[in-house]
C-alpha positions in Angstrom: 24.2 -1.3 -69.0 23.7 -4.7 -67.3 25.7 -4.8 -64.1 25.7 -8.0 -61.9 25.9 -6.6 -58.4 27.9 -9.5 -57.2 30.8 -8.5 -59.6 30.7 -4.9 -58.6 30.6 -5.2 -54.8 33.3 -6.8 -52.4 32.2 -10.5 -52.2 34.3 -12.6 -49.8 34.4 -15.4 -52.2 35.6 -13.0 -55.1 38.1 -11.4 -52.6 39.6 -14.9 -52.0 39.9 -15.8 -55.8 41.4 -12.4 -56.5 43.9 -12.8 -53.6 45.0 -16.1 -54.8 45.1 -14.9 -58.3 47.4 -11.9 -57.4 49.7 -14.4 -55.6 50.2 -16.3 -58.7 52.1 -19.8 -58.6 53.3 -19.1 -55.1 49.7 -19.3 -53.7 48.2 -18.0 -50.5 48.4 -19.6 -47.1 45.3 -20.2 -45.1 46.7 -18.0 -42.5 47.1 -15.2 -45.0 43.4 -15.6 -45.9 42.5 -15.6 -42.3 44.4 -12.4 -41.7 43.2 -10.4 -44.7 39.5 -11.7 -45.0 38.7 -13.3 -41.8 38.3 -16.8 -40.3 34.7 -17.1 -39.3 31.7 -19.3 -40.0 30.9 -17.2 -43.3 34.4 -17.5 -44.8 35.2 -21.2 -44.2 32.3 -22.4 -46.4 33.3 -20.2 -49.1 36.9 -21.5 -49.3 35.5 -25.1 -49.4 33.1 -24.0 -52.1 36.0 -22.8 -54.2 37.9 -26.1 -53.7 34.8 -28.2 -54.2 33.9 -26.4 -57.4 37.5 -26.7 -58.7 38.3 -23.1 -58.8 41.0 -23.5 -56.2 43.1 -26.4 -54.8 45.3 -26.9 -51.7 49.0 -27.6 -52.4 50.9 -28.1 -49.0 49.6 -25.3 -46.8 48.7 -22.9 -49.6 45.6 -22.3 -51.9 46.2 -22.0 -55.5 43.8 -21.4 -58.6 43.2 -24.1 -61.0 42.9 -23.2 -64.7 39.1 -22.7 -64.3 39.8 -20.5 -61.3 42.3 -18.3 -63.2 39.8 -18.0 -66.1 37.3 -16.7 -63.6 39.7 -14.3 -62.1 40.7 -12.9 -65.4 37.1 -12.5 -66.4 36.5 -10.6 -63.2 39.4 -8.4 -63.8 38.2 -7.7 -67.4 34.6 -7.0 -66.3 35.6 -4.5 -63.6 37.8 -2.7 -66.1 35.0 -2.6 -68.6 32.9 -0.9 -66.0 35.7 1.3 -65.0 35.8 0.1 -61.4 38.8 -0.2 -59.2 40.8 -3.4 -59.1 39.3 -6.1 -56.9 40.6 -6.4 -53.5 42.6 -9.3 -52.1 
């Protein structure tokens, strides 16, 4: 079976997407992302990437997923369940 390693391992970008997905409409504050994933030179570009590519947006002081981001998060959950992997972190 074909397994894309990026979906199987703990990627910071996917962790951010899944964290925001789990928060739902409430969103996740920048502080929560910094606390749970980190606030360093590797994470900041990933958050900017998600916003730039319209997977997430900023509303007030919180990140929320766009419809595109929601579809992506649902696909990740489905794919991990298909492979019988644990839920993605975040």
